[in-house]
C-alpha positions in Angstrom: 148.3 71.7 150.4 146.4 74.3 148.4 146.7 73.8 144.6 146.2 76.8 142.3 144.7 76.4 138.9 146.6 78.1 136.0 144.8 81.0 134.3 143.6 80.4 130.8 145.5 82.2 128.0 142.7 84.7 127.3 142.9 85.9 130.9 146.5 87.0 130.3 145.6 88.7 127.0 142.7 90.6 128.7 145.1 91.8 131.5 147.7 92.9 129.0 145.0 94.8 127.0 143.8 96.5 130.2 147.3 97.6 131.0 148.2 98.9 127.4 144.9 100.3 126.3 144.8 103.5 128.5 148.3 104.5 127.2 147.2 104.1 123.5 144.0 106.1 124.0 145.9 108.8 125.8 148.5 109.0 122.9 145.6 109.4 120.4 143.9 112.1 122.4 147.1 114.0 123.0 148.0 114.4 119.4 145.1 115.9 117.5 144.9 115.3 113.8 146.4 118.2 111.7 143.8 120.3 110.2 144.2 121.0 106.5 145.0 124.5 105.4 142.0 126.5 104.1 141.7 126.7 100.4 141.7 130.0 98.5 139.0 130.8 95.9 141.6 130.3 93.1 142.5 126.9 94.4 138.8 125.9 94.7 138.2 127.0 91.1 141.3 125.2 89.8 140.3 121.9 91.6 136.8 122.2 90.2 138.0 122.7 86.6 140.5 119.9 86.9 137.9 117.4 88.1 135.1 118.5 85.7 134.5 115.6 83.4 132.4 117.6 81.0 135.2 120.0 80.4 137.6 117.2 79.7 135.2 115.7 77.1 134.8 119.1 75.5 138.5 119.5 75.2 138.7 116.2 73.2 135.8 117.4 70.9 137.7 120.7 70.3 140.8 118.8 69.3 138.7 116.5 67.0 137.1 119.6 65.3 140.6 121.1 64.7 141.7 117.8 63.1 138.6 117.8 60.9 139.4 121.3 59.7 142.9 120.3 58.7 141.5 117.3 56.8 138.9 119.5 55.0 141.6 122.0 54.0 143.8 119.3 52.6 141.4 118.9 49.6 142.6 122.3 48.4 146.3 121.3 48.4 147.9 120.6 45.0 148.6 116.9 44.2 151.4 115.5 42.1 150.4 112.7 39.6 152.1 110.5 37.1 151.1 107.7 34.8 152.9 105.5 32.3 151.3 103.1 29.8 152.4 100.9 27.0 150.3 98.9 24.5 151.1 96.6 21.6 149.2 94.7 18.9 149.9 92.3 16.0 147.8 92.6 12.9 148.0 89.2 11.2 145.5 90.0 8.4 147.7 92.4 6.6 151.2 91.3 7.5 152.0 88.6 10.0 155.2 90.3 11.2 153.7 93.8 11.5 153.2 95.0 15.1 152.0 98.2 16.4 153.0 99.6 19.8 152.2 102.8 21.7 153.6 104.3 24.8 152.4 107.2 26.8 153.5 109.0 29.9 152.0 111.8 31.9 153.3 113.9 34.8 151.7 116.9 36.3 150.2 118.8 39.2 146.4 119.0 39.9 144.7 121.6 42.0 
């Protein structure tokens, strides 16, 4: 009696690959990749400006300069001020019960 040896597992895998591979290649070749639509000049310029790092940095420095102008102009704004003070002293050389006191208050606007 003739006894057949079983095929190793990689043989079955290779046969399955040979059967399935031509169909997969044919499917890829049949459906070409979609070509992107051509860009207009305005779209190209817009993309270039959006991705230009120097322009983005310049925008931040412009905003910083605007904030510095506002800060410099603030020194010319009027300011409101107020102060209150009180002081007291005892003069024991003349009269031990004699005390002097002074209070002052100020309120105003400075330019």
